[in-house]
C-alpha positions as CSV (number, residue, x, y, z in Angstrom):
1,M,46.7,228.4,156.9
2,K,44.9,228.9,160.2
3,E,46.9,227.7,163.2
4,T,45.2,225.3,165.6
5,K,46.4,224.8,169.1
6,Y,46.5,221.3,170.5
7,S,45.2,221.2,174.0
8,G,45.3,217.5,174.7
9,E,42.2,217.8,176.8
10,V,39.8,214.9,177.1
11,A,36.4,214.6,178.9
12,Y,36.2,213.1,182.4
13,M,33.3,211.1,183.6
14,Q,32.1,210.3,187.1
15,I,28.6,209.1,187.9
16,L,29.0,207.6,191.4
17,D,31.4,209.4,193.8
18,K,33.3,207.9,196.7
19,D,30.5,208.9,199.1
20,G,27.8,207.2,197.1
21,N,26.4,210.4,195.5
22,V,25.1,209.9,192.0
23,D,24.8,212.2,189.0
24,E,21.2,211.5,188.0
25,D,21.6,212.9,184.5
26,L,24.2,210.3,183.7
27,E,23.0,207.4,185.9
28,P,22.5,204.3,183.7
29,D,19.3,202.3,183.7
30,L,20.7,199.1,185.2
31,S,18.2,196.7,186.8
32,D,18.6,195.5,190.4
33,D,19.6,192.0,189.1
34,E,22.3,193.6,186.9
35,L,23.7,195.5,189.9
36,K,23.7,192.4,192.1
37,D,25.4,190.5,189.3
38,M,28.1,193.1,189.0
39,Y,28.6,193.1,192.7
40,W,28.9,189.3,192.7
41,H,31.7,189.3,190.2
42,M,33.5,192.1,192.2
43,I,33.4,190.2,195.5
44,L,34.3,186.9,193.8
45,A,37.4,188.5,192.4
46,R,38.3,190.1,195.8
47,V,38.0,186.7,197.5
48,F,39.9,184.9,194.8
49,D,42.7,187.5,195.2
50,E,42.9,186.9,198.9
51,K,43.0,183.1,198.4
52,A,45.6,183.3,195.6
53,I,48.0,185.4,197.8
54,K,47.7,182.9,200.6
55,M,48.3,180.0,198.2
56,Q,51.4,181.7,196.8
57,R,52.8,182.3,200.3
58,R,52.4,178.6,201.0
59,G,54.2,177.6,197.8
60,H,51.0,176.3,196.1
61,L,50.9,179.0,193.4
62,G,53.5,180.8,191.3
63,T,53.9,184.6,191.0
64,Y,50.4,186.2,191.0
65,A,49.2,189.6,190.0
66,P,46.4,190.8,192.4
67,C,43.6,193.0,191.2
68,R,42.3,194.3,194.5
69,G,41.1,197.9,194.1
70,Q,40.5,197.5,190.3
71,E,37.4,195.4,190.4
72,A,35.1,198.2,189.2
73,A,37.3,199.0,186.2
74,Q,37.3,195.3,185.2
75,V,33.7,194.3,186.0
76,G,32.2,197.5,184.6
77,S,34.0,197.1,181.3
78,A,33.6,193.4,180.8
79,Y,30.0,193.6,181.7
80,A,29.4,195.9,178.8
81,L,30.6,193.3,176.3
82,D,28.3,191.4,174.1
83,D,28.7,187.6,174.0
84,T,30.2,187.8,170.5
85,D,32.7,190.5,171.4
86,W,36.4,189.5,172.0
87,M,38.3,190.2,175.2
88,F,42.1,190.5,175.3
89,P,43.3,190.7,178.9
90,A,46.8,191.6,180.2
91,F,47.8,189.8,183.4
92,R,45.6,191.3,186.2
93,E,42.1,190.9,184.8
94,T,40.8,188.3,187.2
95,A,37.4,190.0,187.6
96,S,37.0,190.4,183.9
97,F,37.5,186.7,183.4
98,F,34.8,185.9,185.9
99,V,32.3,188.2,184.1
100,R,33.0,186.1,181.0
101,D,32.2,182.9,183.0
102,F,35.8,181.7,183.0
103,P,36.1,179.0,185.7
104,P,38.1,180.1,188.8
105,E,39.8,176.7,189.0
106,K,41.3,177.2,185.5
107,L,42.8,180.5,186.6
108,F,44.3,178.8,189.6
109,Q,45.6,176.1,187.3
110,F,47.3,178.7,185.1
111,W,48.9,180.5,188.0
112,K,50.2,177.1,189.3
113,G,52.3,177.0,186.2
114,D,50.1,174.5,184.2
115,E,49.5,175.8,180.7
116,N,46.4,173.7,180.5
117,G,44.8,176.4,182.5
118,S,45.1,178.6,179.4
119,S,42.7,176.4,177.5
120,I,39.9,178.6,176.0
121,E,38.0,175.6,174.6
122,G,34.3,176.6,174.4
123,Q,35.2,180.3,175.0
124,P,37.0,181.4,171.9
125,E,36.2,185.0,172.4
126,N,38.3,185.1,175.6
127,F,42.0,185.3,175.1
128,M,44.2,184.3,178.0
129,V,46.5,186.0,180.4
130,S,49.3,188.0,178.6
131,V,52.3,188.7,180.8
132,P,54.5,190.6,178.3
133,V,53.6,194.2,178.7
134,G,51.5,195.5,175.8
135,S,51.9,192.5,173.5
136,Q,48.1,191.8,173.5
137,I,47.3,195.2,172.0
138,P,48.3,194.5,168.4
139,H,46.6,191.1,168.7
140,A,43.3,192.8,169.7
141,V,43.6,195.3,166.8
142,G,44.3,192.5,164.3
143,A,41.3,190.5,165.5
144,S,39.0,193.5,165.2
145,W,40.4,194.4,161.8
146,A,39.7,190.8,160.7
147,S,36.1,191.0,162.0
148,K,35.6,194.3,160.1
149,K,37.0,192.7,156.9
150,K,34.6,189.7,157.3
151,G,31.6,192.0,157.9
152,D,31.0,190.8,161.4
153,E,29.4,193.4,163.7
154,I,31.7,192.7,166.8
155,A,34.2,194.7,168.8
156,T,37.3,193.8,170.7
157,L,38.1,195.1,174.2
158,V,41.8,195.1,175.1
159,Y,43.1,195.8,178.7
160,F,46.5,197.2,179.6
161,G,48.0,199.3,182.4
162,D,49.5,202.8,182.5
163,G,53.0,201.5,182.0
164,A,52.0,199.8,178.7
165,T,51.2,203.2,177.2
166,S,55.0,203.8,177.1
167,E,55.5,200.5,175.1
168,G,55.9,200.3,171.3
169,D,53.1,197.7,171.1
170,F,50.7,200.3,172.4
171,H,51.6,203.0,169.8
172,E,51.8,200.5,166.9
173,G,48.4,199.1,167.8
174,M,46.9,202.6,168.2
175,N,48.3,203.8,164.9
176,F,47.0,200.8,163.0
177,A,43.5,201.1,164.7
178,G,43.3,204.8,163.8
179,A,44.6,204.4,160.2
180,F,42.3,201.4,159.4
181,E,39.4,202.3,161.7
182,T,39.2,199.0,163.5
183,P,36.4,198.3,166.0
184,T,38.8,198.2,169.0
185,V,38.2,199.6,172.5
186,F,41.4,200.3,174.3
187,L,40.9,200.2,178.1
188,C,43.8,201.5,180.2
189,Q,43.6,200.7,183.9
190,N,45.7,203.5,185.2
191,N,46.5,202.1,188.7
192,Q,49.1,204.9,189.3
193,Y,52.2,202.6,189.2
194,A,54.1,200.8,186.4
195,I,55.5,198.3,188.9
196,S,57.3,200.8,191.2
197,V,57.4,203.8,188.9
198,P,54.7,206.3,189.7
199,R,52.4,207.6,187.0
200,D,53.9,211.1,187.0
201,E,57.4,209.8,186.4
202,Q,56.8,207.4,183.6
203,S,54.9,209.7,181.2
204,G,54.8,213.5,180.7
205,S,51.2,213.4,179.3
206,K,48.6,215.3,181.4
207,T,46.3,212.3,180.8
208,L,47.1,208.9,179.3
209,A,43.8,209.0,177.4
210,Q,45.1,212.0,175.3
211,K,47.7,209.8,173.7
212,A,44.9,208.3,171.6
213,L,44.2,211.7,170.0
214,A,47.4,211.7,168.1
215,Y,46.2,208.6,166.2
216,G,42.8,210.1,165.4
217,I,41.1,208.0,168.1
218,D,38.5,209.4,170.4
219,A,39.3,209.2,174.1
220,I,37.7,209.6,177.5
221,Q,38.9,209.4,181.1
222,V,36.7,208.0,183.8
223,D,36.7,207.4,187.5
224,G,37.9,203.8,187.5
225,N,36.4,203.1,190.9
226,D,33.0,204.1,189.7
227,I,31.5,201.0,188.2
228,L,28.5,202.9,186.7
229,A,30.8,205.3,184.8
230,V,33.1,202.5,183.6
231,W,30.1,200.5,182.4
232,K,28.5,203.4,180.6
233,A,31.8,204.6,178.9
234,T,32.6,201.1,177.7
235,K,29.1,200.3,176.6
236,D,29.0,203.5,174.5
237,A,32.5,202.8,173.1
238,L,31.7,199.3,172.1
239,E,28.5,200.3,170.3
240,Q,30.4,203.0,168.4
241,A,33.1,200.4,167.5
242,R,30.5,197.8,166.3
243,K,28.2,200.2,164.4
244,K,30.7,202.8,163.0
245,N,34.0,200.9,163.1
246,K,35.5,203.6,165.2
247,P,38.1,202.8,167.8
248,M,38.1,204.4,171.3
249,M,40.4,204.7,174.3
250,I,39.1,204.7,177.8
251,E,41.5,205.6,180.7
252,T,40.1,204.3,184.0
253,V,41.7,206.2,186.9
254,T,42.0,203.6,189.6
255,Y,44.5,202.3,192.1
256,R,46.3,199.0,192.8
257,L,45.7,198.5,196.6
258,G,48.0,195.5,196.8
259,D,51.5,194.8,195.5
260,H,52.3,194.7,191.8
261,T,52.7,191.0,192.1
262,T,53.5,188.6,194.9
263,S,57.1,189.2,194.1
264,D,56.8,192.9,194.9
265,D,56.8,195.0,198.1
266,A,54.8,198.1,197.5
267,E,55.7,199.5,201.0
268,R,59.1,200.3,199.6
269,Y,57.8,202.9,197.2
270,R,54.3,204.0,198.5
271,D,53.4,205.8,201.7
272,E,50.6,205.1,204.2
273,E,48.8,208.4,203.5
274,E,48.5,207.7,199.8
275,L,47.3,204.2,200.4
276,K,44.7,205.3,202.9
277,K,43.3,207.9,200.5
278,W,42.7,205.2,197.9
279,Q,41.3,202.7,200.4
280,D,38.6,205.3,201.2
281,R,37.7,205.1,197.5
282,D,37.3,201.3,197.5
283,P,35.1,200.4,194.5
284,I,33.3,197.6,196.4
285,D,32.4,199.8,199.3
286,R,31.1,202.5,196.9
287,L,28.8,200.0,195.1
288,E,27.5,198.7,198.4
289,T,26.6,202.3,199.5
290,Y,24.7,202.8,196.2
291,M,22.8,199.6,196.4
292,L,21.8,200.2,200.0
293,E,20.6,203.7,199.3
294,N,18.6,202.5,196.4
295,D,17.0,199.6,198.3
296,V,18.5,197.0,195.9
297,V,19.4,194.7,198.8
298,E,19.7,194.7,202.6
299,E,23.1,194.8,204.3
300,Q,23.1,191.1,205.2
301,W,23.0,190.2,201.5
302,F,26.6,191.4,201.1
303,D,27.8,189.0,203.9
304,E,25.9,186.2,202.2
305,K,27.5,186.9,198.9
306,R,31.0,187.0,200.4
307,E,30.4,183.6,202.1
308,E,29.2,182.2,198.8
309,A,32.3,183.5,197.1
310,E,34.5,182.0,199.7
311,K,32.9,178.6,199.3
312,Q,33.2,178.8,195.5
313,V,36.9,179.8,195.7
314,D,37.7,177.1,198.2
315,D,36.0,174.6,195.8
316,A,38.0,176.0,192.9
317,E,41.3,175.5,194.8
318,D,40.4,171.8,195.3
319,K,39.4,171.4,191.7
320,A,42.7,173.1,190.6
321,D,44.7,170.7,192.7
322,E,43.0,167.8,190.9
323,L,43.5,169.3,187.5
324,T,47.1,170.4,187.8
325,D,49.5,167.7,186.7
326,P,51.5,169.1,183.8
327,D,53.7,167.0,181.7
328,I,57.2,168.3,181.2
329,E,56.7,168.2,177.4
330,E,53.7,170.6,177.5
331,M,55.8,173.7,177.7
332,F,57.2,172.9,174.3
333,H,53.8,172.4,172.6
334,H,51.5,175.1,171.1
335,H,54.4,177.3,169.9
336,F,55.4,176.0,166.5
337,E,53.8,173.6,164.0
338,D,57.2,171.9,163.6
339,T,59.3,172.1,166.8
340,P,62.7,173.7,165.9
341,A,65.9,171.7,166.7
342,I,66.9,174.1,169.5
343,L,63.7,173.3,171.5
344,E,64.0,169.6,170.7
345,D,67.5,169.7,172.3
346,Q,66.1,171.5,175.4
347,L,63.3,169.0,175.7
348,S,65.8,166.1,175.5
349,Y,67.9,167.7,178.2
350,L,65.0,168.1,180.5
351,K,63.8,164.6,180.0
352,T,67.3,163.4,181.0
353,V,67.3,165.5,184.1
354,E,63.8,164.2,185.1
355,E,64.9,160.6,184.6
356,E,68.0,161.1,186.7
357,R,65.9,162.6,189.5
358,G,63.5,159.7,189.3
359,D,66.4,157.3,189.8
360,R,67.5,158.9,193.0
């Protein structure tokens, strides 16, 4: 028996570097309108992030997970989806939601603590925010397996962070996808930190992408701040999933420029030098350089889009305030067909507390 040596090596793709230089052999044929649309969703997410953090500091929003710095990884990948493909986010995919036309006010409503913000009525292909780390991965694999069994030519795209690759849900989902050849694209946003634990301390793998190889799944690592590379890698992976029922893992190497959530303080575990290095790789700045050099727009266009985004986000905040009025009973709905006795007891207790407060 011939011995084979496992190298764990995976390909790395970069098309647009941090200085705006482009690999013309790999450069995708995206129209000016498509590039402008991509930019719009990136700047909308950036402005939404800024507003959400301010709202949380004022007590108008619950704990929020910002996506600043990861806009290219999210927009580039979500933009590659067909309308009939399914998207399974984790808890940081604000920009991906916007690409899928999810209303900003609904996201605000969700982060305000109103589960009605999770309503996906009219958008069944978009699953909602999943806070438990990795739990959305088996769900995505199951959905794609079902579509394969039904003969539907669709794929599922599931997002997760670098920390999720150390969770059992990740390995169970990958194993099932590899064994049953489900049309699933696994997209890891490696933002260098699993909360406060740096990438090199939470996994001994040279790359996170190579973890897929053990399950018979193809993998690639891309520059996650390069929206062209993310789009191309995801587009190719989704087409392979739909046409050949072959799963794929993409590791987007990016960086979380803000805190893990508004309950975190990244200054306690990251230094200024590291942050500055990644700020120089800002994905929005990189796309702006590319668009200017290719005469897609003039510089003032970016200012106009930011102003437009600020107005839309301000309007979304007002709409969310009008929408958000959760009933205390709603947190007990949507879990079981028949509510178990233990939850009925808890609901009864909360009603009693609410009545007592109302009498004061």
